[in-house]
C-alpha positions as CSV (number, residue, x, y, z in Angstrom):
1,M,5.5,10.0,26.7
2,Q,3.5,7.7,24.4
3,V,3.1,10.4,21.8
4,K,6.8,11.1,21.7
5,I,7.6,7.4,21.1
6,I,5.0,7.2,18.3
7,F,6.4,10.4,16.7
8,F,10.0,9.1,17.0
9,V,9.1,5.8,15.4
10,T,7.1,7.6,12.6
11,V,10.1,9.9,11.8
12,I,12.5,6.9,11.7
13,L,10.1,4.9,9.4
14,L,9.6,7.9,7.1
15,F,13.4,8.5,6.9
16,L,14.0,4.8,6.1
17,T,11.3,5.0,3.4
18,V,12.9,8.0,1.8
19,V,16.3,6.3,1.8
20,F,14.8,3.1,0.3
21,L,13.0,5.1,-2.4
22,D,16.2,7.1,-3.2
23,Q,18.2,3.9,-3.5
24,N,15.7,2.4,-6.0
25,S,15.4,5.3,-8.4
26,N,16.9,3.5,-11.4
27,P,14.5,3.4,-14.4
28,V,13.3,0.0,-15.3
29,P,11.3,-0.9,-18.4
30,L,7.6,-1.4,-17.7
31,K,5.8,-3.2,-20.6
32,V,2.1,-2.8,-20.8
33,V,0.2,-5.3,-23.0
34,I,0.5,-3.3,-26.2
35,G,3.2,-0.9,-27.3
36,N,6.7,0.0,-26.3
37,P,7.9,-0.4,-22.7
38,Y,7.8,2.7,-20.5
39,H,10.9,3.5,-18.4
40,V,9.6,4.2,-14.9
41,G,11.6,4.5,-11.7
42,L,11.6,1.4,-9.6
43,S,10.6,3.4,-6.5
44,A,7.4,4.5,-8.4
45,I,6.5,0.9,-9.2
46,I,7.1,-0.1,-5.6
47,L,4.9,2.7,-4.3
48,V,2.1,1.9,-6.7
49,S,2.3,-1.8,-5.8
50,V,2.2,-1.0,-2.0
51,L,-0.7,1.4,-2.4
52,T,-2.6,-1.1,-4.6
53,G,-2.1,-3.8,-1.9
54,I,-3.3,-1.5,0.8
55,L,-6.4,-0.5,-1.1
56,L,-7.2,-4.1,-1.9
57,T,-6.8,-5.1,1.7
58,I,-9.0,-2.3,2.9
59,A,-11.7,-3.3,0.3
60,V,-11.6,-7.0,1.3
61,L,-11.8,-6.2,5.0
62,F,-14.7,-3.9,4.4
63,L,-16.6,-6.4,2.3
64,F,-15.8,-9.2,4.9
65,K,-17.1,-7.0,7.7
66,R,-20.2,-6.1,5.7
67,S,-21.1,-9.7,4.8
68,R,-20.5,-10.8,8.4
69,K,-22.8,-8.1,9.7
70,K,-25.5,-9.2,7.2
71,S,-25.2,-12.8,8.3
72,L,-25.5,-11.8,11.9
73,L,-28.6,-9.8,11.2
74,S,-30.2,-12.6,9.2
75,E,-29.5,-15.1,12.1
76,D,-31.3,-12.8,14.6
77,Q,-34.6,-12.9,12.5
């Protein structure tokens, strides 16, 4: 029963994500520091931003956990 609920929620979230990305497919100018602006789909910018945020969060949590483990080990000695 629990697996069916998780699967159902995952399918609904995936569907909503696809609809959201489809609605935001308009190209927007993305200007890098030098040069002409690139025209990139808004959905691509949103996806890259979300993935960057996820990766940064995982990195910070990993570093926090590692530094906490080191501090606990140094207190034991």
